[in-house]
Structures are given as structure tokens and as C-alpha cells.
N, C-alpha and C positions, 0 to 999 in steps of 0.2 A: 439575514443577514445583514451586517453590517457595512454599509458601504463605504469603500475607501476615500479617504479626502487627502487632500494637498494643503500645508503651509502655504500661505502666501503674506509678504510684506509689501505694500504698496507704498508708495512716495509721490506727494503731488507738492505744487508751491504753494504756500501759507495764505496767499490771496485765493486761493482757489478751492480751498477745503470744503466748502457748503456745494458749491456747483461738482465738484467730485463728489461728494456723498449722496448728490441728487442721481446722478446719472449711475451709481452704483446701486441705489435703490430702484432704480426703471428697469435695471436687469435682473436684480432679484436674487440672484446666486450667491453671495456672499457671506458668510458669517462673521460678524465683525467682534474684535475682542479688545472693548474699551472699558475700563471700571466704571467710572460715573464722570460729569459733565459739570461745570458751574457758572457761574454769571447771573447777573441781574434778568436777563431776559430768561433765562431757563427759570429763575425763582418765580418770576412772573407766569408762565406758563403753568407752571405747578398749582399756584393759586386759583389760575382760571379753570385747571382740571378740578381741583377740590370744589370751586363753586356748583360746576355742572353735576359734579356727581353725587353731590347735598341735594341737588335740583332733583335729579333724577330719582334719589332714594324717598324725597318728600313728597313725591308722584307718586310712588309705590307701582304695584303693577297695576297697569290697565289696558283693562279688557275691553272688546267689543265697543270701541269709541272710533270714529274715524280720525286718522292723522292728517296734520298738514304740513308741507313742506314748508321750511324756514331756514335760512342761510345760519351759518356759524356765527355771526354775527349778531343775528335776533335772536340765536339759543341762548348766547353770552348773556343778552339785556333781559331775558325771561329767566334764566338763572340766577340774575341779581335780583330780580323783582321778588321772586321766591324766597329766596334767601331773607332778604328786608321783611316780607309778611312772616315767615318763620320765626325770625327774632320776635316781631312785634308780637305771634303768638305767643310765645316762651312770655315774655311780659303780661300778656294776659293772661297766663295759666297762674303764673306767681301771685297776681293780683287775686284771682279768683280764691285760691288756697289763703289766702291772707283775709281777706274778706269774710270766707267761710268759718274760717277757726273764729274769726270775731264774734261773728253771729252765735257760733256753738257755745262760746263763753259766756253771752249773755242770754241765751235760751232762756234760763230758769227766772229771769229776771223782769220777763215779758218785755214790754216797750219801755226803753229808756231816750230820753232827749237831753243831752248835754246841754242846750240854751236855756230847758226851761229850768234845769238847777241852776244853771248861772243867773236865771231870773229872781231865782229865791235868794239866792245868795245876795243879790244886788238890794232885796228887802231885809235884809238881815237874819234870814235864815240859812244855817249854816249846818250841812249835813254829810254824815259818812255813811255809806254801804258796807253790810258786813255778811259774812254767811259762815258758819264754823258748825262743827257736831254737836248734837243734840246733849250730849255728855257734858262738852266742855262749857257748853253755854249757862247749862244749869248751875255750872262750878263759878261763872264769874261772880267777883267780888262785888256787894251791894253798893259799893259809890260810883260804878259804873251804870248809868241810865240808859236803858235799850228801849227800841218801839220795834216790837216783834210786828215782820210785814208779811210773813210767809213761812211754812216749814213742808218739808215731806218726813220720808223715814227716816233719813239719818240725818238731815241737816235744818238750820233754820237760817232762815235770813231776819236780819234786822237793821234798825237806824241807830245811829249815837249822834246828839249834838254837837256839833263844831267840827272842824276840819284838821286840830291839830292830831297829830299821831300820836295811838296808843300803844305802848312797846309791845303790851301782851296781847293786841289784837292787830299786829300789824301783817301778818302773814294771811290772815282772813279778810282784810279790804279789800274790796271791789276798785280797781282801777277803773275810772269813768272813761269811756270811750271818748275819740274826737268827733265822732258822727254819731246821730241818733241813729238807732236800728232801721228805721224806716230808709235812713238817707243810705243807710250800708246797704241794704235790700235793693233799694234803686239802683245804687252804684255796681250791684252784682249783675244786676240786669242789664244794664250798659256793656260791662265788659264779657258777659256770657254774647250778648247781642253782636260786638264786634271780632268776638273769636269766630261765631259761625260766617259772619261776612267773611274773612280772611280765609276759612274754608272754602268757601262758596269760590271765591277770589282764586286760589290755589289750585281748585278743580277744575276751573277753565281753563287752564296751561295743559290739562291731560292730553289734548290734541296735539300736543307739541314735543310729546315724550320721545317719540323716534327721531325727532329732527335733534333733539338735545342728544341722543344716543349717537347720532352720525356725527355731531360735533366733538362728542368725545373720544370718537375714534380718530379723526382728525387731529384733533391736539394730540392723542398720543402719537401718530406719526410725527409730528412738529416737535415733541418732546424730546422723542427717539433724533430726530436730525439735530435737534443744537446739543443733545447730548453728546453724540459722536463728536459734533464741529469742536464743541468745546472741549471733549475730552482726549483729542488727537495730541499726540507728542510732535513737539515742533523743536526746530533747531533756527537759530540766528545766523546766516552767512554773510550779513552786510558787510562790504569792505567802505572803504574812505568814498569812494566811488559809485557805490551801487549798493541798493539796500533789496534782500534777498532773505528768504526764509522758507523752509520747508517744513513738510508736516506727513506723517507715516504713522501706520499701526500695522497691525498682526490680523488676520483673519483665517477663515477655513473656506473649503470650496470642496464639494464634491470633484472627484476627478474627473469624472465625465464631463464636467462643464469648464475644465481649465482653458480649452481652447477658445469658447466666447469670452473668458475675462481677459485672455493675453488681446484678441481681437479688439475689444472695448480700451485694453488700456493703449496699445497703441495708436487708436484711433484720437485719444485725450492726450497724450505725450506724460502717461504716467510710469513711474520707474516702478518694476515688478518684479520680487525676488520669489520664487517659486522652490518649495522644500519638502521632502517626506517627513511628517510627525513622528516625532520622538515621544519615548515614556513621559520626557520633564514636561513636554507640552499640555495644553489642557484642551485636548482635541474635543469637540462636541460629537455627538453621536447621532446617525440617523440610520433607522432601520427599514428594512426593504422585505417585506415576504408577500406570499400569494394571499388570495381573498379569505382563505379558511383560517390560516394562520395568525392573520391580522386581526382576529376577531377576539384574539386577547388583550389586543391596545386598550381599549376601554376600563378594562382592569390594571393594568399595570400603569396605564395614567392615573386612575383613582390613587392607587399605592404611591405613585411618584418615584417608581422604581425605572431607573434607567442603567443599562451597563457600560461600562466604561469602554472607549475607543478601542482599548486592546484587548478587551474581554470577550467575552461568547455573545451570541445571540441565542438565547434558549427560550426566543419565543414560540415554537412549536414543542419543544419538549413540554414547557410550562403550561400551553394549552392541555396538552394530551393527559398530561397528570393531574392538573386542578379539575378538569373534568371526572378522573375515575375517583379523587380526593370528594369532590363534592358530593358525588353519587353515594358513595360509603357513608359519609357522615351524615347527609339528609335520611339516605338509606330506605324511604319509605316511597313505592312508587305511586302510591296516593297523592303524596306532595308534590311528586314529580307531575302529577296531571294538573295539576293547581299551576304550577309554576310553568307548563306549558301553555295553560289557558291564557295565564296573564302576558306573557309574550306573545302569544298568539293575536290578543286582542291589541295590543299595541303594534304590532304591525299591520295587520288590517285596518287600525287607526290613520297608521302613515300613509297607507295606500288610499284609501279614500280621499284624505284630504291632500293628497296627491304631493308629500313630503318625503325626502329620502329616509329611507329603513336605517336608523341609527345600527350600527354593529352591538352595541350594547343589549339591544333588544334580542338580536341571533344568538349574542351570548348565553343570554338568559335562556334561551328555547333549548341550547345545547345543553346546560344544565339542565332542565327538565328533562329532557332525553334520558341524559344519563343516569339521574335518579329514577325515574321510570325503569329501566334496565336494570338498577340493581336491586330494585325491589321486586322486580320479575324475577330474579334468579335468587333471591333468599325468601319468594313469598312474603313479603311484608307490604301491606297496604292499610293505612287510616289506624296502624295500632290495633288491626281485629287479628285474632289468632285464627292459626292455619283452620281449624276446623270450622270456622265462622266462614270459610271462604269456597269459592266455588270451586269444584274439583278441575276443571280445566286451568285454574290460575294455580293450582297446586301442581300440576304436569306440567307445566312450564318452567318452574324452578329447577336448580341444579340439588341433587340429593345431600353431595356431602357438605353445603351452606346453608341448606333451605332449613325455614322454620318447623316445616313440615316433618323433620326428622331431629327436632331439637333436643330431644331425651334418648337419641341413638348413639350408642358407640360405635365407632368403624373402625374395625379391627385391619390390619395390613398384612400382608403377607410374611411378614418375619415376627410378626408378634405373637405371642401366646394367647388361649382363647382366654376371652373377658378383659383382654388389656387392648385398648385403641386410644382412639382420638374420638374426641366429642365435636359436635358441630361448632360449638364456641371457638375450638381449639384449631378446628379447621380454616375458621375466618382469622385468628392469630397468625397462621402459618400464611394465607393470603397475604396478609398485610405484612410480614416480613419479607416475603418474595417480593412484593412491589418494592420495598426499600434496598433489596438486593440489586434488583433490575434499574431502578432510577441511579442509585450510587455508582453502579458499575458504568453506566451511561458515563457519568461524569466524568470517570478514569478513563475511560477509553475515548471522550474527545481529549483529554488531558494529552494522551498517548498520539492521539491523531494529530495534533499541533505540535510535539518534540516530535514527530518522527524521524525526521532528520538528526535526531542526537540521540545519544543512549539515554538520555534523562528519560525517554517513554520507558524503559525497563522499570522506573520508579513506581508510575503511572499502573504498569501491570503487576509488581508486585503488591500495589495496593487492593488490585483486583483479586488475587491470588488471595489476601489477606480476608478479604468481603466473604468470598466463597466459603474459609473456613470459619469465620467468624459467626456467618449466616448458620451452620451447623450447632455451633455453640451456643446461639441463641434459642433453636428450636431445641435444644437438649436442658439447658438451664431455666428456661421461661413457659417452655408449651407442654413438654412431659419427658422426662427423664428416662422412663423406661422404654419409651418407643422408639426415641432419638439417644441411645445409651453411646458412650463412648467405645464400648464394646461390639458396637453392631458389624456384622459383617454380612454384607449384600453381594451374592454370586462369586462369592472369594474375594471380594474388594472390604477390606477393613475401614469401613466409613468413617468413624470416630479418628481411627490413627490418619488417613489422610487428610481429616479436617486440621488436625495439628501440624502435618506437615506443612500443608499450604498457609496454614499461618505463619509458621517459622520461615517458609522459604521467601514469602511474601513480605515478611518484616526484614529480612536481609536485603533483598532486593530495593526496596524503598531506602532502607538505611543507607547503601552505595550509592544509589544513583538519582533520588528526589533532587540533591543539592546539586547535581552535575553541572559544571559549566566551564568545561572546557578540561577538567584534571579530575581522576578518580580518586586520587589522593586528597585535593582539596574538599571534595566532595563528602570524603568519610570524615574529616577533620570537623567541616560544620556539622555534621551530625552528631559528632560527639561533643560538640561546643553546646548545643543543642539537644544533649540526651535528656533529659526530663520531658521537654516537647514532645521528643520522638516516640518515646515510651508512652506518653500520655495519648499519643494518636493512635495507639492500640486500642488504650479503652475508650476513645472516643468514635473509634470506627464500631463499636460493641453497642455504646449508648446510642449513635444515629441510627442504626439497624433496629433496636429497641423502643426508641422512640415513636417509629410508625403505628405502633402499638393502640398509640393514640387515636387513629381513626375507627378501632374496633370499638374502644372505649365511649368514645363520643356517641359512635353510632348507636351503640347499645344504651347508652344514658338515654337519646332521643325515644329510642325504642319503647323505654320503660315509662316515660313521661306520656307518650301517646296511648299506650295502653290503661295507664293509672286515668288518664282523662276519661277513655272509655267507662271504664270501672266504674266512676262516681256520674258518669252522665247515663248509663244503661238503666240503671233502677227506675230513673226518672222518666224515661222515653215510654215505659208501658202506661204511666197515669197521663190522661187526656191535660189535667189540670197544670201539671208541671212539664207538657212538652215544651214548652217557650224555654223555661228555664233550663232545660235540657241542651236545646240548640244554642243557647249563648253558652252555655258550659261548655259546648264541644267547639264551637266557633275561636271563644276564647283561648279555651286551652290548648288546640291545635294551631292557631295563630301564634301564638306566645312561643309555642316549642319551633316552629319553623323559624323565628326571628334569633331565637338561641342559636339555632342552627346556622343563621348567617353568620352569627358572631363566631360559631365552630371552625367554620368554614374560613373567616378570615384570620382567626386567632392561629389556628391549628392546619388547615389544608394550604394556607400561602406559607405559613413559616416553613412547610419541609420544603417547598420551590426556594423560597428565597434565604434558607438559614442551611440547612443540612445538605441540601442537592447544592446551593451555590458554593458554601463552603469548600466541599470535595472538586469543586471547579476553581478555587481560588479566586470567588468570585466576591467582590466587595457592592457593586452597584453603584460606584463613582461617579458615573457617566451625567452627561447633561445633556438636553435635547440640541438639535442641531436646529437654530431659527435665524433663517436667512433673512437679510435687512433688503424690506422688499416694501411696494405701493399695498 
């Protein structure tokens, strides 16, 4: 459920802003609504935060190193030193790159000493160094006198007397280095040694990583306090005889905690205005559910989906349907066993290390159990054919959707001999039935919310349309012979009833969906948006049909796993290729599981956050309730 909130406006004197906020932080119940702060102190705190975060990033993930306690001031000093060392290390690396590049450029020339060359020049011997392709060297004019000093398969190195630039050879001339190659190597060794010393010095700070983390948390609180302090609105009420200013802000608090806030406000002489939130307010959302339903929170937190305060809390429905969707998409009981084993290992590790068991581990375990259940019902295990599985596993499956009867035609009482449904079509019907259930739940929730208004009839009309369109989908998508519009069962013309349900439901939705106190205005609103109203019927059809993605994705996963088995099967019979077969099986099935996870995110979650939510008129526009606390 979404916990009820109260909107409050709190007023205090301008000189007591920080003191007031510290008391509120100690109270830890109020969600404060302030956009941003300002000022030099806030900017300085931000710089300190960046310094600490950069230091922690530089240290990396520290394991099995005994940590030492330090103060925030000591953490700042260490962070400053790490920053300076990191900057020096960057300079060392740049210099290393430059020196290595120079050595690579001179590598073909061997040892070069600029001082020795300068000594020759002082004795009147002036030389220029060149390297050029063999073909071009042979084509040099006779007036250019050269001394060849070396060659390889592609080029020739040579000397030319004098230092004057020869235009035709300019691009091949060797630029003499400022340092000798020996000096470059010596300097490179010094730089590398200094970099190693810097790394050792940085590593020596690893025992203080936890202290830096604590300093970051402390600084976060200081930044938050300064943001709120400088971001509060204020009014100057000074007169000629008295200086006075007031500061104020808006916030939200759980309705159950309002008395505690009133008591604190009275003790501190704060002005307090308490109001009911309206649709125009940016009210935060706080959810509260039982332990089972709360297992969905790791997933919704990962997705960043938060219902608006005036929307629905669908956590329970989200969990129920995503478990079903997950099982169908993965579709393989063998994969479910692997998932359960992974969850069990994580839970056991948490128990052994005496850590709290993460709800995410339990959620993964539920996903595994759901997959095992679906694999059992359909007789799908590691992509093996039904004939390869033991009889007891085949007996556990449900015949109408089981792979044991993949080629069987299921004849219904009202169909002629030879006309019926395949196992694949039965699975499609199951998916469409899921759609009918989930979307009907959405409109019943809407009807319950509008139960005190005739607007609820609009939601009932949508339910009637869903029932009629469900049969339409079965006829057009699954099997037109089995679900024909001329079908009569027990004297009831099923096809005709479906059309009547669609028509009656449309009229009810048309008249009552926009009801706001006047039926005439509601009808006029529907007429104004007639195109959208008509498209709404089409959307109902497409939303139901979209659930076939569950069957299609599950089928694709089963095909991949079967293909992997077919490729690895012949290799398993040969001892020499046994390892290759095992690698192929592990890689193939592992890749298939990864693709299935992506499919759950793309398809399974979409059905909850788009199709289901759109029928609830949910936009997931909310943000979490975050109390200002220590």
C-alpha cells in the first residue's frame, strides 16, 4: 500500500535555519522539498567530496586488508596526498610514452649520441642523416653524394655531407634527438622507478579506505544540510527598530508521524501548517507491504519505477505476474534448477558469513521455482525431447500443454472429428487468458477506486469489451474453425455474445469513462476525442494479442537449447571430443539463459509496466519518500 502523507509548511526565524534543520534531521521523519542550495561553503564542500571520491576510486576495491580508524580531517589529508600522487603518476606516464616513442623512432639507427655528433661538427665534419625507400634511393640524382650506412628489405639509411636542407630529401631526414639513446633509456628507467614508488605509496593508504568512505558519508550529510540551509526561501521583515527575517519550506511527512512533528514544533516555537496533498503537489511515495510482496522491491528499484502518490501500488500484482512471465519465458525446468542452485548458494553464503539475506536472493529463488514449475507442466528440461526424459517426469506434465503431446490434436466437444487445437495453440490460449486476467484486474481496480461514482461503469464497460475481444482474438489468432462466430454451446451463441459484449462495453465506456459530475459533459468529452475512443477498442485487441510474446519467446528459447543439444550430441559419443562437447553445452545453454534474462526485461517487465499499467492509467511518475535524517 502507499502510505498516506501530509503536506507541511514549516516557518522559523532566519537566524535559526541551520539549528532548525539539525533538529529535523535528528527527528528523521520529514521529506523536505528544496530544489538546490548555493554559496561558497557549499561549493567548497562539493570540492572536498570530489577529492574524497577520487581518492576512493584510485584505491579501488580493497580486500583482506586490516582497516585503520581515521578522522574526517585525516581522511581529507590522505585524499589530498593521493590526488597529488595520482597527478604525478599521470605526468610520469605521459613522460614514459614520450620517451618510448622516441626510442621506437630511433630504434633502427642503433645508438645515437647528439654530443658526439656536435663534437664532429666542431671539428668541421657536418653530416645529415636520412632514411628512404630503396626505389627512391636508387633514383637520386648523381649530384647528391651519399654514404650508405645500413639497409633492410624496404629502406636504406645513409649520410649526406653538410647540414643544409636538401628540398627533395626533406621528408626523409632524421631529426636528431636532444638526448642520447642511452640517456633516454636511463631517464625512462628513472620515470618507471618513480611510478612504482608512487603505486607503492598509494597502496600504503589502502588501510584507510573505510575511513575515507565514512568521511564521504559524513560529508554527504554536511552537503545536504548546507543545501537545505541555503536553499530555504526567506522573507525580510525588518523594521526601522527591529531586524527580523523568517525562513520557510515545504515538505511531506507520513500521516502517522504528524503528532511527533507537532510536538517538536511546539517545543522549538516553529510555525507549522498541515494540509492534505493535492494532485498539483509533488508528493513522494512510500510503499509498505508484507515480506512476501516486498521481495519485488529489488527489481522495481533496479528499474527505477515508482508509482505516483495518487496512483496504485501494484507491487503484489507485479510480483505475481512477473513470476508467471519469468517461468514461461525461461520455460525450462533445468534452467530453473540452475537458478535455484545459484540463489541457494548466495543465501547459504550470507548465513555462513552471518550477513543479512538480501531480498534479491529470495526473489531469484522464486524465479527459479517458477521456471521449474513451468518446465514440469510442459515437460521441458534442458532442451531434451520428451522421449529422452524419464516416464515419471512426463507423467507430471499437464497433457494439453506438454511436449509429450506436441503433435497431438485436441478435439473439443463442439468440433467435428479431425478439427481441434494443437498443443502450441493451447499455449497461445493460456497466454491470452493471462492477458484477460491481468487487464481485467486493472479495470476492476479502477472500478473499485471509482465505486462512489458512476464513472466505475466505464471500467465495467472495459471489462465487457475485454471479454468480447478475448473471444475475437481466439477466433482470429488461434483457430477460426474452433472459435467461430457461429459457435453455439448449450444453446448460447458464443460469437454473438462476444459481439454484444464489445458493443455494450463500448457504449458504457463511451458514456461513463470521462464522467466528472455530468453525463452530458462526459459524452461531449468522448465525442471530442472520438478518434482516441475508437482507437481504444483497437488497443484492447492489440494489448491482448501482445501477450503472445510470452509463448513466442519461450518457443525461441526452447529451439536454441534443442539446437545446442543437437550440435553437442554427436560429440559426446567420442571421448576425444568430450571436452569440446561440454564446452559447447555450457556456452550454448549459458548464452540462452542470458538471452532469456534480456527477454524477461524487454517483454515480461513490459507487460507489467506498459500494458497492465496503461489500463490503470499509471505513468510511474512518482519519486521515493526520502526523510531528512542522520
